[in-house]
Backbone as a ProteinNet text record, in pm:
[ID]
protein_1_A
[PRIMARY]
MNDVTASSEDRNLAMLTHLSGILLGFIVPLIIWLTNKDKTDKAWLNTQAVEALNFQITIAIAYVAGSVLMAVLIGFLIIPVVILVNLVFCILAGMACNKGESYRYPFALRLIK
[TERTIARY]
77.8	-3.7	102.2	68.5	161.3	100.9	168.3	115.6	162.7	105.1	167.2	181	101.7	117.9	251.2	325	439.9	558.4	593.7	710.2	849.4	936.2	1052.3	1129	1119.3	1165.6	1108.7	981.2	898.3	937.9	941.7	991.5	1142.2	1221.1	1375.2	1363.3	1280.7	1276.1	1213.4	1105.9	1035.1	1154.7	1216.7	1314.7	1411.5	1475.3	1572.2	1511.4	1388.1	1321	1316.9	1279.5	1279.9	1412.2	1508.5	1636.8	1716.5	1692.7	1753.5	1743.4	1613.6	1590.4	1695.3	1761.2	1872.1	1970.6	2011.4	2124.5	2069.5	1957	1935	1799	1730.6	1624.5	1494.7	1426.9	1298.9	1319.7	1447.1	1480.8	1430.5	1486.1	1461.2	1295.5	1257.9	1094.2	1013	1053.6	998.5	993.8	1135.2	1159.1	1068.4	1093.1	1005.8	840	809.5	653.1	616.4	707.9	679.6	684.3	758.2	790.7	701.1	613.1	547.9	403.9	360	228.6	103.6	140.2	19.1	31.6	133.5	119.8	33.5	-63	-165.5	-100.8	5.2	70.6	174.9	204.4	284.1	234	94.2	33.7	99.7	132.6	210.2	343.2	404.8	521.1	504	411.7	366.3	306.8	234.5	190.3	298.9	413	528.3	613.6	624.2	698.3	620.1	505.6	423.6	439.5	457.1	464.2	603.9	700.6	833.7	865.9	783.5	797.9	738	617.6	557.5	653	703.3	785.4	926.6	974	1104.8	1070.2	943.1	893.9	883.1	832.5	815.5	958.3	1048.6	1168.2	1249.4	1224.4	1290.9	1228	1110.2	1035.2	1102.5	1120.5	1185.1	1331	1396.7	1563.4	1529	1440.6	1430	1399.8	1301.4	1270.4	1382.7	1453.7	1566.1	1670.8	1696.7	1799.3	1762	1621.4	1580.9	1617.1	1575.9	1578.1	1703.6	1810.3	1954.9	1993.5	1907.3	1942.3	1913.7	1815.6	1787.1	1857.3	1930.4	2001.9	1920.6	1791.1	1715	1727.7	1773.7	1792.6	1917.6	1991.6	2108.4	2084.3	1958	1906.8	1798.2	1723.3	1627.2	1686.8	1803.4	1863.6	1928.6	1981.1	2031.2	1908.9	1803.7	1686.2	1621.9	1613.1	1555.2	1646.1	1769	1863	1833.6	1829.5	1817.6	1680.8	1582.6	1431.4	1426.3	1477.5	1505.8	1568.2	1675.5	1762.1	1678.5	1627.9	1541.4	1443.5	1338.2	1222.4	1242.1	1353.5	1382	1438.5	1508.7	1563.8	1430.6	1339.4	1229.5	1142.7	1125.4	1041.7	1099.7	1225.5	1303	1299.4	1315.5	1300.8	1150.7	1057	925.8	896.6	944.6	920.2	988.4	1097.2	1191.6	1121.6	1029.5	952.1	799.2	795.3	670.3	544.7	564.8	491.3	465.3	326.1	333.5	367.7	431.5	500.3	404.8	361.9	301.3	385.2	463.1	530.5	420.8	469.6	376.7	340.3	430.5	392	448	364.1	431.4	307.7	332.5	238.2	210.8	62.9	20.9	-23	86.1	73.3	24.4	95.6	62.5	-7.1	-109.1	-195.7	-206.8
-107.7	-1.7	121.3	196.8	334.5	426.7	509.8	604.2	755.3	833.6	956.6	1060.5	1040	1157.9	1144.5	1035	1021.8	1118.5	1197.5	1285.5	1191.1	1256.5	1186.2	1159.7	1256.8	1268.6	1156.7	1152.3	1020.4	905.7	881	758.5	703.5	829	766.6	741.1	827.2	799.5	653	624	478	381.4	396.4	312.4	291.2	396.8	377.3	311.7	333.9	266.8	123.4	93.3	-65.3	-137.1	-70.9	-114.6	-115.8	-18.1	3.7	-140.8	-211.4	-325.4	-442.9	-419.8	-530.5	-518.8	-402.7	-372	-341.7	-244.2	-196.1	-231.8	-327.2	-392.5	-276.5	-273	-185.3	-52.6	-13.3	114.3	226.2	227.9	338.6	324.1	214.9	226.3	296.4	260.4	320.8	465.9	512.1	668.6	724.2	660.9	743.6	732.6	628.2	625.3	710.6	733.3	833.1	970	993.2	1148.1	1187.8	1078.1	1120.2	1078.2	1020.4	952.7	1060.7	1194.5	1280.6	1377.2	1363	1436.8	1378.9	1446.5	1413.2	1387.3	1487.2	1488.7	1377.8	1297.3	1186.8	1055.8	1046.6	917	791.2	812.8	701.1	671.9	750.3	718.8	655.7	717	643	490.1	462.9	358.3	240.6	296.9	210.9	203.1	287.5	277.8	176.5	189.1	94.5	-37.1	-76.1	-213	-236.4	-160.7	-209.9	-231.7	-165.9	-189.4	-305.5	-341.8	-471.8	-598.4	-585.8	-681	-701.3	-587.9	-601.7	-657	-623.4	-696.5	-836	-890.5	-1027.2	-1087.2	-1022.5	-1063.1	-1102	-986.7	-1003	-1106.2	-1139.1	-1259.1	-1391.6	-1395.5	-1496.4	-1539.7	-1418.4	-1436.7	-1479.7	-1436.5	-1475.8	-1626.7	-1674.8	-1804	-1906.2	-1863.9	-1939.1	-1930.1	-1823.6	-1841.8	-1953	-1942.7	-2038.7	-2177.6	-2200.2	-2322.1	-2386.1	-2302.7	-2324.8	-2439.1	-2438	-2543.9	-2677.4	-2714.1	-2825.9	-2821.8	-2740.6	-2742.4	-2696.5	-2679.8	-2630.2	-2487.2	-2408.5	-2258.3	-2253.4	-2327.2	-2312.6	-2324.6	-2389.8	-2370.8	-2255.7	-2216.6	-2114.3	-1966.4	-1939.4	-1822.5	-1769.7	-1848.4	-1836.5	-1796.5	-1885.6	-1872.1	-1717.6	-1687.2	-1571.4	-1451.8	-1449.5	-1344.4	-1341.4	-1458.5	-1454.8	-1373.6	-1429.5	-1357.8	-1215.1	-1183.4	-1036.4	-959.2	-1014	-934.7	-916.8	-1048.7	-1049.8	-950.4	-966.7	-888.4	-736.7	-708.1	-558.3	-499.6	-577.7	-531.9	-504.5	-603.4	-599.5	-491.4	-463.7	-340.4	-210.8	-211.2	-72.8	-56.4	-157.5	-125.5	-85.3	-134.5	-104.3	51.9	62.5	211.4	304.6	273	370.4	409.5	310.6	323.2	404.1	442.5	486	394.8	269.1	175.8	130.7	104.5	54.1	-95	-124.5	-270.7	-310	-450.6	-523.5	-634.4	-668.1	-780.9	-906.3	-1023	-1133.1	-1192.9	-1184.9	-1246.3	-1142.8	-1103.7	-1016.3	-1013.4	-1007.6	-974.3	-826.4	-807.3	-681.9	-603.1	-589.4	-540.4	-403.7	-310.2	-180.1	-146.6	-53.6	-18.5	110.1
-9.7	7	-2.7	-110	-115	-39.3	43.7	123.2	57.7	-29.7	-83.1	33.6	138	248	301.3	295.4	401.4	348.3	390.3	357	359.6	278.7	245.2	395.6	490.8	622.5	697.5	703.8	747.9	726.7	601.4	526.6	563.1	569.8	636.7	762.7	837.9	977.8	1018.4	932	950.4	913.3	806.7	766.6	869.4	919.2	1045.8	1149.9	1182.4	1288.4	1298.3	1174.7	1152.5	1147.1	1076.8	1084.2	1200.7	1278.4	1421	1521.1	1483.6	1555.9	1552.7	1432.4	1423.9	1540.2	1548.3	1663.3	1801.5	1795.7	1920.5	1966.1	1918.2	1969.9	1964.6	2068.6	2076.7	2115.8	2158.2	2191.9	2098.1	1979.6	1891.8	1850.1	1828.7	1794.9	1901.6	2038.6	2147.3	2143.2	2131.4	2134.3	2023.5	1908.5	1782.1	1816.3	1870.8	1879.4	2008.4	2097.1	2230.9	2188.5	2095.3	2052.6	1937.8	1883.9	1769.7	1784.6	1898.6	1904.1	1919.6	1965.6	1970.5	1850.8	1750.4	1615.8	1515.7	1482.4	1391.3	1256.4	1201	1083.3	1060.2	1173.2	1171.4	1187.9	1159.5	1179.5	1117.3	983.4	923.8	983.6	1012.1	1104.4	1248.6	1311.3	1422	1413.5	1306.2	1274.8	1251.9	1172	1163.7	1269.7	1341.9	1478.6	1585.3	1569	1664.7	1605.1	1483.4	1409.2	1470.9	1448.3	1467.5	1613.8	1699.9	1855.2	1880.6	1857.4	1872.6	1811	1699.9	1630.9	1729.8	1775.7	1847.1	2003.9	2038.6	2177.8	2155.3	2027.9	2012.2	2000	1917.4	1932.2	2056.4	2142.6	2284.1	2353.3	2338.8	2418.3	2343.7	2221.7	2189.6	2213.8	2250.2	2279	2436.5	2515.1	2650.3	2646.8	2558.2	2558.6	2513.9	2421.8	2365.2	2473.6	2546.7	2630.8	2770.9	2793.7	2897.4	2854.2	2719.1	2660.7	2637.8	2640.4	2640.3	2742.1	2860.3	2965.4	2909.4	2814.3	2747.5	2595.8	2577	2440.3	2291.8	2333.9	2203.2	2186	2303.8	2267.7	2180.9	2175.3	2084.4	1930.6	1917.8	1772.7	1766.3	1852.7	1836.8	1835.2	1909.7	1915.9	1759.9	1702.9	1557.7	1479.5	1466.8	1402.9	1415.7	1559.3	1594.9	1539.4	1550.6	1495.8	1343.5	1266.1	1120.6	1096.8	1152.8	1131.8	1165.9	1266.7	1286.3	1206.2	1140.1	1027	907.2	854.1	742.1	730.1	842.6	829.7	873.4	931.3	964.6	842.7	739.3	620.5	539.2	518	439.8	485.2	625.2	643	610	639.7	601.6	441.6	362.8	231	199.8	232.8	213.1	262.2	375.7	424.3	349.2	284.9	228.2	97.8	31.8	-67.1	-46.1	81.5	139.3	147.2	155.7	172.2	319.7	365.2	521.7	505.7	624.3	646.2	745.7	758.4	854.9	883.8	971.3	1012	995.6	930.3	925.2	1054.5	1152.2	1285.4	1398.8	1474.3	1606.2	1698.9	1822.2	1929.8	1902.9	1892.2	1880.9	2037.1	2109.2	2225.6	2251.9	2151.1	2145.5	2040.6	2057.2	1932.5	1891.2
[MASK]
+++++++++++++++++++++++++++++++++++++++++++++++++++++++++++++++++++++++++++++++++++++++++++++++++++++++++++++++++

């Protein structure tokens, strides 16, 4: 879905919000969402920040589950998969936002609306 109302600045910020999840987790999406949630002209950016935040919270939960499961050796398989999934989907989301398209992760806990 192309959103022609998203400015170049909003598209770049949304792209960086999604890509920051690769290294920084949920910190940057949380900051972007908190600073823009009351601005009506930043609705598209806010939607993308919430989407990135929900996905990064899901990834954090998967990391914790994988860490706990390392006691029974399954975690050693789960953690690399979580890293790869985070990398791939963050890049896909960043590319979509750079084009001005809204991105919705295929699976994420929708904790923040």
